[in-house]
C-alpha positions in Angstrom: 0.2 -0.3 -0.3 0.9 3.3 -0.8 2.1 5.8 2.2 0.4 3.6 5.0 2.9 5.2 7.4 3.0 9.1 6.0 0.5 11.2 8.0 -1.3 14.4 6.4 -1.3 17.8 8.0 -4.6 20.1 7.8 -4.8 21.8 4.5 -7.3 22.6 1.8 -6.7 21.6 -2.2 -9.0 22.5 -5.0 -8.0 20.9 -8.3 -10.7 20.8 -11.4 -13.8 19.5 -10.0 -12.3 17.9 -6.8 -12.1 19.5 -3.1 -9.7 17.9 -0.8 -9.9 19.4 2.8 -7.8 17.8 5.9 -8.8 19.1 9.4 -6.8 18.1 12.4 -7.8 18.8 16.2 -5.1 18.2 18.7 -6.7 16.6 22.1 -4.9 16.0 25.4 -5.8 13.0 27.3 -4.8 13.6 31.1 -4.8 11.0 34.0 -7.4 11.2 36.7 -6.6 14.3 39.5 -4.3 12.1 42.1 -3.5 9.5 40.0 -0.5 7.5 41.1 0.2 6.4 37.3 -0.6 7.6 33.9 0.9 10.5 31.5 -0.5 13.3 29.7 -0.6 12.6 26.0 -1.7 14.4 23.0 -4.0 12.8 20.7 -4.2 14.2 17.1 -8.1 13.7 15.5 -7.8 13.8 11.8 -10.5 13.8 9.1 -10.3 13.9 5.4 -12.9 14.9 2.8 -12.9 14.5 -1.0 -15.9 16.1 -2.9 -16.6 16.0 -6.6 -19.5 17.9 -8.2 -22.1 15.4 -8.7 -21.0 12.8 -6.1 -20.9 12.5 -2.6 -18.3 13.5 -0.2 -16.1 11.0 1.8 -15.1 11.3 5.1 -11.9 9.4 6.9 -11.3 8.8 10.2 -8.8 10.1 12.7 -5.1 9.5 11.9 -5.4 10.3 7.9 -2.6 8.5 6.1 -1.4 9.0 2.6 -3.0 6.1 1.7 -6.4 7.0 2.8 -5.9 9.9 1.0 -5.3 8.1 -2.4 -8.2 5.5 -1.4 -10.8 8.2 -1.0 -9.8 10.3 -4.3 -9.8 7.0 -6.3 -13.1 6.4 -5.3 -14.5 9.8 -6.6 -13.1 8.4 -9.9 -10.6 11.2 -9.9 -8.0 10.1 -12.9 -4.2 9.4 -12.1 -3.0 13.2 -13.2 -5.8 14.8 -10.6 -4.1 12.6 -7.8 -0.6 13.8 -8.7 -1.9 17.4 -8.8 -3.3 17.3 -5.6 -0.2 15.5 -3.7 2.0 18.0 -5.3 -0.3 20.7 -4.2 -0.4 19.3 -0.5 3.5 19.0 -0.8 3.7 22.7 -1.5 1.6 24.0 1.4 3.5 21.6 3.8 0.5 19.4 4.4 2.5 15.9 3.3 5.0 14.7 5.7 7.0 13.3 3.1 8.9 13.9 0.2 6.9 13.6 -3.0 9.2 12.5 -6.1 7.1 12.3 -9.4 8.7 10.0 -12.1 
């Protein structure tokens, strides 16, 4: 699978009739007061939506990966060139936590 370990930052990209939106909320989980054990941890909650005119919107659960985005874009029937353009735009705005090399 492509990009299973690559995470995406919040962003919004439009290409042709496609609109890709990535949102991320940061939550904090803390142990109960006076707890003897436990750590405070940050828990990101991410969401991706891909919308194309005339079709429905797809939302993805928390922890959005590059693979999740590719699958969502493919579900709306986007062409490979559209997917590459979206990935390039995400890289330009710093939302892609990876280096994109198009051959």
